[in-house]
C-alpha positions in Angstrom: 90.0 97.0 147.2 88.3 94.5 144.7 85.5 97.6 143.5 88.9 99.5 143.1 90.3 97.2 140.5 86.7 96.5 138.9 86.0 100.4 138.3 90.0 100.6 136.8 89.4 97.6 134.5 86.0 99.1 133.7 87.9 102.3 132.7 90.5 100.9 131.0 87.7 98.7 128.1 85.9 101.9 127.9 89.4 104.0 127.0 90.6 101.2 124.4 87.1 100.4 123.3 84.9 103.5 123.5 82.9 103.6 120.2 82.1 99.7 120.4 80.7 100.2 123.8 78.9 103.4 123.1 76.7 102.2 119.8 76.8 100.3 117.0 75.9 102.6 114.0 78.1 103.3 111.2 81.5 106.1 111.7 83.8 107.4 109.3 86.9 109.1 109.7 87.7 110.7 106.3 91.3 111.5 106.3 93.1 113.9 104.0 96.7 113.1 103.5 99.4 114.7 102.1 99.0 118.6 103.4 102.9 120.5 103.0 103.8 118.8 99.7 102.2 121.6 97.9 100.5 124.9 98.0 97.6 123.3 96.0 97.3 120.6 98.4 97.0 122.7 101.0 94.3 125.2 100.1 92.3 122.1 98.9 92.4 119.8 102.4 91.5 123.5 103.7 88.5 123.4 101.5 87.4 119.8 101.9 87.2 120.6 105.8 85.3 123.8 105.5 82.9 122.7 102.5 83.1 119.2 102.6 83.9 115.7 104.8 87.3 115.8 105.7 87.6 114.9 109.6 91.0 114.4 109.8 94.3 115.9 108.4 97.6 115.1 107.6 100.9 117.0 107.6 104.3 116.5 106.3 106.5 118.3 107.9 109.9 118.0 106.0 108.4 119.4 103.0 108.5 122.5 101.4 105.0 124.0 102.0 104.8 122.9 105.7 105.2 126.6 107.0 101.9 127.7 104.9 100.1 124.2 106.1 100.7 125.4 110.0 99.5 128.6 109.1 96.6 128.1 107.6 95.8 125.3 110.4 95.9 128.0 112.9 92.4 128.8 111.7 91.1 125.7 112.9 92.2 124.6 116.5 89.6 122.0 116.7 90.8 120.4 114.1 91.6 116.8 114.4 95.6 117.0 112.6 98.2 114.0 112.5 101.8 113.9 111.9 102.4 112.4 108.1 105.5 110.5 109.0 107.6 111.4 105.9 110.5 109.3 104.9 110.2 109.3 101.2 110.3 111.9 98.2 108.7 110.6 95.5 107.8 113.2 93.3 110.1 113.9 89.9 110.4 117.8 90.0 110.0 119.0 94.1 112.2 117.0 96.5 112.4 117.0 100.5 115.1 116.2 102.7 115.4 114.7 106.5 115.2 117.3 109.2 118.6 115.5 110.6 121.9 113.9 109.3 120.4 110.7 108.2 122.8 109.8 105.0 121.6 105.7 105.4 117.7 107.1 104.5 118.8 109.5 101.7 120.1 109.2 98.1 123.0 110.4 96.1 121.8 114.1 96.3 120.4 114.0 99.6 117.0 113.6 99.2 114.5 110.9 100.5 114.3 108.0 98.5 111.4 108.3 95.8 109.9 104.7 97.2 110.0 102.4 100.6 109.4 99.1 98.1 110.9 98.4 94.5 108.1 98.5 92.0 107.9 98.1 88.4 109.7 101.8 87.8 111.8 102.4 90.9 113.9 99.6 91.0 116.1 98.6 94.4 118.4 101.5 94.1 115.5 103.7 94.5 114.0 102.1 97.5 114.3 103.1 101.3 113.5 99.7 102.3 116.8 98.1 100.1 119.0 100.7 101.6 121.4 100.0 104.4 119.4 101.8 106.8 120.0 102.8 110.2 117.2 102.1 113.0 119.1 105.2 115.0 118.4 107.3 111.7 115.2 106.7 111.7 114.4 107.1 115.4 116.0 110.3 115.3 114.2 111.6 111.7 110.7 110.8 113.3 111.5 112.6 116.6 112.4 115.5 115.1 109.6 115.6 112.6 107.1 115.0 115.6 109.2 117.7 117.8 108.8 120.3 114.7 105.0 119.7 114.0 104.2 119.7 118.1 106.2 123.1 118.4 103.8 124.5 115.6 100.6 122.7 115.8 99.0 122.5 119.3 96.1 120.5 118.0 98.0 117.2 116.6 96.1 114.1 118.1 98.0 111.3 116.5 100.8 109.9 113.7 100.5 108.2 110.4 103.1 106.8 108.1 103.6 108.1 104.6 103.3 105.7 101.9 103.5 103.0 104.7 107.3 103.8 105.6 107.2 102.4 109.3 106.2 98.8 107.6 109.7 98.0 106.3 110.6 96.2 109.5 109.1 95.2 112.8 111.6 97.3 114.4 110.7 100.4 112.6 107.1 99.8 113.6 108.5 99.3 117.2 110.4 102.8 117.3 107.3 104.1 116.0 104.6 103.0 118.1 107.2 103.7 120.9 107.3 107.5 120.0 103.6 107.6 119.6 103.4 107.1 122.9 106.0 109.3 124.3 104.5 111.9 122.8 101.0 111.2 123.7 100.4 110.9 120.2 99.5 106.9 120.2 96.0 106.6 118.5 96.5 104.2 115.9 93.1 102.8 113.9 94.1 99.4 114.1 93.8 99.3 117.7 90.2 100.3 117.7 89.4 97.6 115.0 89.1 100.3 112.5 88.6 99.0 109.0 89.9 100.8 105.6 87.0 101.9 103.4 87.5 102.4 99.9 86.1 103.4 96.3 83.7 100.6 95.3 84.1 100.8 91.0 86.1 102.7 88.7 87.7 106.2 89.9 89.6 107.1 86.4 87.4 110.3 86.6 86.0 113.0 89.0 82.4 111.4 88.4 83.4 108.3 88.6 84.9 109.0 92.2 81.9 110.1 93.1 79.6 107.2 91.7 82.3 104.9 93.7 82.4 106.4 96.8 78.6 106.9 97.2 78.8 103.3 96.6 81.1 102.5 99.3 78.9 104.5 101.5 75.8 102.9 100.9 77.6 99.2 101.5 79.3 100.3 104.9 78.0 98.0 107.7 77.9 99.1 111.3 81.2 100.0 113.0 84.1 102.5 112.3 85.7 102.7 109.1 88.3 104.9 107.7 88.6 106.7 104.4 91.6 108.3 102.9 92.1 109.8 100.1 94.7 113.1 98.4 92.9 116.3 97.6 94.5 118.9 95.3 93.6 121.6 92.7 94.0 120.8 89.0 96.5 124.2 88.4 99.6 124.6 87.0 101.7 124.0 90.2 100.3 120.5 90.7 100.4 119.6 86.6 104.2 119.9 87.2 104.2 117.1 90.1 104.3 113.9 89.0 106.5 110.8 89.1 106.8 107.8 86.8 103.9 105.4 87.0 101.9 108.1 88.1 101.6 111.6 85.7 97.9 112.6 86.3 98.4 114.0 89.6 96.9 117.3 89.0 93.6 115.6 87.7 93.1 112.8 90.0 93.8 114.7 93.4 90.8 117.5 91.6 88.4 114.8 91.7 89.3 114.0 95.1 88.7 117.6 96.2 85.2 117.7 94.1 84.3 114.4 95.7 85.0 115.7 99.0 82.9 118.4 98.9 80.1 117.4 96.5 76.8 118.1 98.0 75.4 114.4 96.8 78.0 113.0 99.0 77.0 114.9 102.0 73.2 114.2 101.7 74.2 110.5 100.6 76.0 110.5 104.4 73.1 111.9 106.1 71.0 109.5 103.7 72.8 106.1 105.2 73.1 107.3 108.9 76.7 107.6 108.7 78.4 109.9 112.0 81.4 111.3 110.8 84.2 111.2 113.4 87.8 112.0 113.8 91.0 110.1 115.2 90.3 111.9 118.7 86.8 110.5 118.4 88.6 106.9 118.6 89.5 107.5 122.4 86.4 109.4 123.7 
């Protein structure tokens, strides 16, 4: 009996801290967010998978280009994909609505509010966190997004929160975690001591992004890290997508695509002995 409990405890520890138990090298998840918000993002994200270093892709279910995202992902059955839970519609010229009847989550036109938190450009009247939102409606919307995604994308492994939407209240975070477990999508980087990796230096131009990213790679220490950004192409579609305070979307996101697929970045990853991993690898 004691041997059984010892083995059960060992299995539990290895399943919850597998990477820490196996080696002490540098591991990096490269996550590309917002698949589905535009055609240009969909294609750029796929390029960053095929030719670059993206290891996990986040899909926004309520967005207009979700059907194309589904079709593209069918060609990559081994790719690690997450549901990017979406409770905002931030862009000025393209909008999306809840999949469910959720009036407490929408503005006067029935769209999600642009922001989660008020900021210098968007006041409390345009921020979801300042509305009289209903937890029941948030739960039903998250559940609907999960179920639509699972119906269409078999390689899903996890959830993530667009614009930090689940952080508006502890009870929302609790619902998010409950549903992740219910649908077997409960891979949360914070549970695996994953550290956020960010650019080190200026990142206004593509050249600066590349330099700042490689500098970040050079300074990573042993452990598991995650880098998050948003590839897209600088094309007329993306030039028409913006919101107040973020007008250079096309230029900015083309720079992300270029950086993620740059041969010098690939070479730096090899040079510094960095192992690229995905969310799914955290449980192995």
